[in-house]
C-alpha positions in Angstrom: -39.2 -138.9 4.6 -36.7 -140.0 7.2 -33.0 -140.2 6.3 -31.3 -143.4 7.3 -27.5 -143.2 7.3 -25.6 -146.3 6.4 -23.3 -147.9 9.0 -20.1 -147.2 6.9 -21.0 -143.5 6.5 -21.5 -143.2 10.3 -18.1 -144.8 10.9 -16.5 -142.5 8.4 -18.1 -139.4 10.0 -16.9 -140.5 13.4 -13.4 -141.2 12.1 -13.2 -137.8 10.4 -14.3 -136.0 13.5 -11.8 -137.8 15.6 -9.0 -137.1 13.1 -10.0 -133.4 13.1 -9.8 -133.3 16.9 -6.4 -135.0 16.8 -5.1 -132.5 14.3 -6.4 -129.6 16.3 -4.8 -131.1 19.4 -1.6 -131.7 17.6 -1.5 -128.1 16.4 -2.2 -126.8 19.9 0.8 -128.9 21.1 3.1 -127.6 18.4 4.4 -124.3 20.0 8.1 -123.8 19.3 8.6 -120.8 21.7 6.3 -119.6 24.4 7.0 -116.2 25.9 5.4 -116.5 29.3 4.2 -113.9 31.7 5.2 -110.7 30.0 3.5 -107.4 29.5 2.6 -107.2 25.8 2.4 -103.9 24.0 1.0 -104.4 20.5 -0.4 -101.0 19.4 -1.9 -102.3 16.1 -4.0 -104.9 17.9 -4.7 -102.5 20.9 -3.0 -104.9 23.4 -1.4 -103.4 26.5 -1.4 -105.9 29.3 -0.2 -109.2 30.6 -0.3 -111.8 27.9 1.6 -114.9 26.7 2.9 -115.0 23.1 3.3 -118.4 21.2 5.5 -118.9 18.2 5.1 -121.8 15.8 7.0 -122.4 12.5 8.4 -118.8 12.6 5.0 -117.1 13.0 2.9 -115.8 15.8 0.4 -118.6 16.6 -1.4 -117.3 19.6 -1.5 -114.2 21.9 -3.6 -114.9 25.0 -3.6 -114.9 28.8 -2.0 -118.0 30.4 -1.2 -120.3 27.5 -0.4 -123.7 29.0 3.3 -124.3 29.3 2.9 -128.0 28.5 2.1 -127.1 24.9 5.5 -125.6 24.1 8.9 -127.0 23.2 10.7 -124.0 24.8 9.2 -121.7 27.5 10.9 -118.4 28.1 10.0 -116.6 31.3 9.5 -112.9 30.5 7.8 -112.0 33.7 8.4 -108.3 34.6 9.5 -107.6 31.0 7.7 -105.9 28.1 7.0 -107.9 24.9 6.6 -105.9 21.7 6.7 -106.5 18.0 10.2 -106.3 16.7 11.1 -102.6 16.1 11.2 -101.1 12.7 13.9 -98.4 12.1 12.9 -96.5 9.0 16.0 -94.4 8.7 19.4 -96.2 8.9 22.5 -96.4 6.8 23.5 -100.0 6.3 25.0 -100.0 2.8 28.3 -101.1 4.3 31.3 -101.7 2.1 35.0 -101.1 1.7 35.2 -97.8 -0.2 35.5 -94.2 0.9 32.0 -93.4 -0.4 30.3 -91.7 2.5 27.2 -93.8 3.0 27.2 -95.9 -0.1 29.2 -99.2 -0.1 31.3 -97.5 2.6 33.0 -97.7 6.0 30.7 -95.0 7.4 27.6 -97.2 6.8 27.2 -100.2 9.1 26.5 -103.9 8.7 23.0 -104.2 10.0 23.1 -107.4 12.0 25.7 -106.0 14.4 23.6 -103.0 15.4 19.9 -104.0 15.1 19.1 -107.1 17.2 20.9 -105.9 20.3 18.4 -103.0 20.4 15.3 -105.0 19.6 15.2 -103.9 15.9 14.2 -106.6 13.4 13.7 -104.4 10.3 15.8 -101.5 9.2 15.4 -99.3 6.1 18.5 -97.9 4.5 17.7 -94.3 3.8 19.1 -93.5 0.4 22.5 -95.1 0.4 21.7 -96.7 -2.9 20.3 -95.1 -6.0 19.0 -96.9 -9.1 22.6 -97.4 -10.4 23.9 -99.0 -7.1 20.8 -100.8 -5.8 21.8 -104.2 -7.3 25.1 -104.1 -5.4 23.3 -103.1 -2.2 20.8 -106.0 -2.6 23.6 -108.5 -3.3 25.9 -107.4 -0.5 23.5 -106.3 2.2 19.9 -107.3 1.7 20.6 -110.9 0.6 23.2 -111.5 3.3 21.6 -110.0 6.4 19.4 -111.8 9.0 17.9 -108.4 9.7 15.0 -107.6 7.3 16.6 -104.8 5.2 14.5 -102.5 3.1 15.4 -99.3 1.3 14.5 -95.8 0.4 16.0 -95.4 -3.1 18.0 -92.2 -3.6 16.8 -89.9 -6.3 20.5 -89.6 -7.2 21.4 -92.6 -9.3 24.7 -93.1 -7.5 23.2 -92.8 -4.1 25.1 -91.3 -1.2 28.6 -91.6 -2.5 29.4 -88.0 -1.5 27.6 -84.8 -0.6 29.6 -82.5 -2.9 30.6 -84.8 -5.7 27.4 -86.7 -6.2 24.4 -85.5 -4.2 24.3 -82.1 -5.9 24.2 -83.7 -9.4 20.8 -82.7 -10.9 21.6 -84.6 -14.1 21.8 -87.9 -12.2 18.3 -87.4 -10.7 16.1 -89.4 -13.0 12.5 -89.9 -11.7 11.5 -92.5 -14.3 14.6 -94.7 -13.9 14.4 -94.4 -10.2 10.7 -95.3 -10.2 11.3 -98.3 -12.6 13.9 -99.8 -10.3 11.6 -99.2 -7.3 8.7 -101.0 -9.0 10.9 -103.8 -10.1 12.1 -104.3 -6.5 9.0 -103.4 -4.7 9.6 -106.3 -2.2 12.6 -104.3 -0.9 12.2 -100.6 -1.9 9.6 -98.7 0.2 10.3 -95.1 -0.7 12.4 -92.4 -2.4 15.0 -90.4 -0.6 16.3 -86.9 -1.1 19.1 -85.7 1.1 21.8 -83.0 1.5 20.9 -80.8 -1.4 22.6 -77.5 -1.0 21.3 -75.4 -3.9 18.3 -73.0 -3.7 16.2 -75.0 -6.1 13.1 -77.1 -5.7 13.9 -79.3 -8.7 15.5 -82.2 -6.8 12.4 -82.3 -4.4 10.1 -82.3 -7.4 12.0 -85.1 -9.1 11.9 -87.2 -5.9 8.2 -86.6 -5.6 7.7 -87.5 -9.2 9.5 -90.8 -8.7 7.4 -91.5 -5.6 4.2 -90.7 -7.5 5.2 -93.0 -10.4 6.1 -95.9 -8.0 3.2 -95.1 -5.5 5.6 -94.9 -2.6 6.4 -92.2 0.0 9.3 -89.7 -0.2 11.6 -89.1 2.7 13.4 -85.7 2.7 16.5 -84.6 4.7 16.0 -80.9 4.3 17.5 -77.6 5.4 21.0 -77.3 3.9 20.0 -74.9 1.0 21.8 -71.6 1.1 20.1 -69.2 0.5 17.3 -71.2 2.3 14.3 -72.8 0.8 11.1 -72.4 2.8 10.2 -75.2 5.3 6.6 -74.1 5.1 6.5 -74.5 1.3 8.1 -77.9 1.6 5.3 -79.1 3.9 2.4 -77.3 2.3 3.2 -77.3 -1.4 6.1 -79.6 -2.4 5.5 -82.8 -0.4 2.4 -85.0 -0.6 0.3 -86.4 2.3 2.2 -89.5 3.5 5.7 -88.1 2.7 8.2 -88.1 5.5 10.2 -85.2 7.0 13.1 -86.7 8.8 15.4 -85.0 11.4 12.4 -83.2 12.9 14.3 -82.1 16.0 17.3 -80.8 14.2 18.6 -77.2 14.6 18.1 -75.3 17.8 19.1 -71.8 16.9 19.6 -69.3 14.1 23.3 -69.0 15.1 26.0 -71.6 15.6 28.0 -72.2 18.7 30.4 -69.3 17.9 27.5 -66.9 17.2 27.8 -67.0 13.5 24.4 -66.7 11.7 23.1 -69.9 10.0 20.0 -68.5 8.5 19.5 -71.4 6.1 19.0 -73.8 9.0 15.3 -73.9 9.7 13.6 -75.6 12.7 10.1 -76.6 13.6 10.5 -74.7 16.9 11.0 -71.0 16.6 14.4 -70.1 18.1 13.2 -66.9 19.7 9.7 -67.8 21.0 10.4 -71.5 21.6 7.0 -72.2 20.1 6.3 -74.8 17.5 5.6 -72.9 14.3 1.9 -72.9 13.4 2.4 -74.3 9.9 4.0 -77.4 11.4 0.8 -78.4 13.1 -1.0 -77.7 9.8 1.5 -79.9 8.0 0.7 -82.8 10.3 -3.0 -82.3 9.7 -2.3 -82.3 6.0 -0.6 -85.7 6.3 3.1 -85.0 6.5 4.8 -87.6 8.6 7.4 -86.4 11.2 10.3 -88.7 11.9 13.0 -88.2 14.6 16.0 -89.5 12.5 18.5 -88.8 15.4 21.8 -89.3 13.7 25.1 -87.7 14.7 23.9 -84.1 14.4 20.1 -84.0 14.1 18.6 -84.2 17.6 18.6 -81.2 20.0 17.0 -81.0 23.3 16.1 -77.3 22.6 13.9 -78.5 19.8 12.6 -81.8 21.2 11.7 -80.7 24.7 9.5 -77.7 23.8 8.0 -79.6 20.9 7.0 -82.4 23.2 5.7 -80.0 25.9 3.5 -78.4 23.2 2.1 -81.7 22.0 4.3 -82.2 19.0 5.8 -85.6 19.4 7.1 -87.8 16.5 5.0 -90.0 14.3 8.0 -92.2 13.8 11.2 -92.7 15.8 14.2 -93.7 13.8 18.0 -93.8 14.2 19.9 -92.4 11.2 22.4 -95.1 12.2 25.9 -94.7 10.9 29.4 -94.5 12.4 28.9 -90.9 13.3 25.8 -91.6 15.4 26.4 -95.0 17.1 29.1 -93.8 19.5 27.7 -90.3 20.1 24.3 -89.1 21.3 22.2 -91.7 19.5 23.8 -95.0 20.6 21.0 -97.3 19.7 17.2 -97.4 19.2 16.5 -98.6 22.8 18.5 -95.6 24.1 16.6 -93.3 21.7 13.3 -94.5 23.0 14.6 -94.0 26.5 15.3 -90.3 25.6 11.8 -89.9 24.4 10.4 -91.4 27.6 12.6 -88.9 29.6 10.9 -85.9 27.9 7.3 -87.1 28.3 6.5 -89.7 25.7 4.6 -92.7 27.0 6.0 -96.2 26.4 3.0 -97.4 24.4 3.3 -94.3 22.2 7.0 -94.8 21.7 6.4 -98.5 20.8 3.7 -97.5 18.3 6.2 -95.0 16.7 8.7 -97.8 16.2 6.3 -100.6 15.2 2.8 -100.1 13.8 3.2 -96.4 12.8 6.6 -97.1 11.3 5.1 -99.9 9.3 2.3 -97.7 8.1 4.7 -94.9 7.1 6.5 -97.3 4.7 3.2 -99.0 3.6 4.1 -102.4 5.1 1.1 -103.1 7.3 2.1 -106.7 7.7 5.1 -105.7 9.8 5.2 -104.2 13.3 2.5 -106.3 15.0 1.9 -109.6 16.8 -1.2 -110.6 14.9 -1.7 -114.4 14.6 -0.1 -115.5 11.4 2.4 -112.6 11.3 6.1 -113.4 10.9 7.4 -113.8 14.4 9.6 -110.7 14.9 9.5 -110.0 18.6 11.4 -107.8 21.0 11.5 -108.2 24.8 12.6 -105.2 26.9 13.5 -104.5 30.5 12.5 -101.0 31.6 14.9 -100.0 34.3 14.2 -97.2 36.8 16.9 -95.0 38.3 18.9 -92.0 37.3 20.2 -92.0 33.7 21.9 -89.5 31.5 21.2 -88.9 27.8 23.1 -86.8 25.2 21.8 -84.8 22.3 23.7 -84.1 19.1 25.3 -81.0 20.6 26.7 -83.0 23.5 24.2 -81.5 26.0 23.1 -83.8 28.8 19.6 -84.5 30.1 18.6 -86.7 33.1 15.9 -89.3 32.9 14.5 -91.9 35.3 13.7 -94.7 32.8 16.0 -96.7 30.5 14.9 -99.4 28.1 17.2 -102.3 27.4 16.6 -105.1 24.9 16.7 -108.4 26.7 15.7 -110.7 23.9 15.1 -110.3 20.2 13.4 -112.9 18.0 13.6 -112.7 14.2 11.5 -114.9 12.1 10.9 -117.2 15.0 14.6 -117.6 15.9 16.3 -116.0 19.0 19.0 -113.7 17.6 19.8 -111.7 20.7 19.7 -112.8 24.4 21.3 -110.3 26.8 21.0 -112.4 30.0 20.6 -115.9 28.6 16.9 -116.1 29.5 16.2 -118.4 26.5 19.2 -120.7 27.3 19.2 -124.1 28.8 20.8 -123.7 32.3 24.2 -125.2 32.8 24.3 -128.3 35.0 27.5 -129.4 36.6 28.5 -133.0 35.7 
């Protein structure tokens, strides 16, 4: 039997098809920002080459070669520059406030927006400034008021980092269940549990942090090595932490004696001070699933650890800042400078970008971040990679020369330009 369509139905089908074509064409025309001619490095999507990036309604709408400029409201020429996902800094201290509380509601912590965008960072994770008691204040004063995406590792100490001696040694304020409950209630913002600065020779705080992380199904980040007498670094990696937990300050400590020659036996490093070899159990810990994070800070990055480790194939899984007032004006400076340091000692640019985007997102279980996938929130960084002779400091004030330096030219957060070093996104001035 032959099907005979009525005239109205044919007209309706034609009208629908034309309407669909018009909608598709309109969508193609609606690009808010087009980054044109740059070299895109997007490790999650295995992109490393010349591509254009289109942004529409605050999201990535297209990544392709030679997107027509006529389809965009604003075209930004990024030829000769590198375009990456906005960087993720998984270890900063941004619980800024007005009290003398070390890194919790304090002057030592920094307001994020002043120190993130200028380095290409669009997401920063506060590493333990707030505990379950103080998280509501942190959310109200910092998370809710920042243009930077601010996440948190919740301190196992209920008061957070209000003071190493007065608060962070208080075992009675380390409550795994209350910590996990607050983490679960605020899972949009809390990505892990933090343990830091514990001095006593006792695994109980580590075990409580891991218990909280297990209850909330999130990783634990540990700042380890201050116990006196020492706790075993090997036991931390192989028995106490779980696969997916994070060891920060991986290049801290370069010797078994301080600068005056005084023994500091409780300070353990991943590179043996005598043989200059990465300790075998460190490689085994990586195979077990322990994540190694730079966490530069003011006193946690030594060339005598980083260089031999890199030479022996032990680079970082994640690159982070440990941003606070003690690091911003010393060896660390900012994330672009830290990536430049890693380039100077043999890390490739794509690997460094992965360590600050897709691998960082994976470490905090936020796979939607750190990529330029179509539909992803448009957090984008544009960098200039300068060549020349540059000097870099470690945390001991030791200098090292490099030939490459990364600078953030442009940062886009949620589809909006938030940092533009050389006005490449601006409308040129025209004399009247």
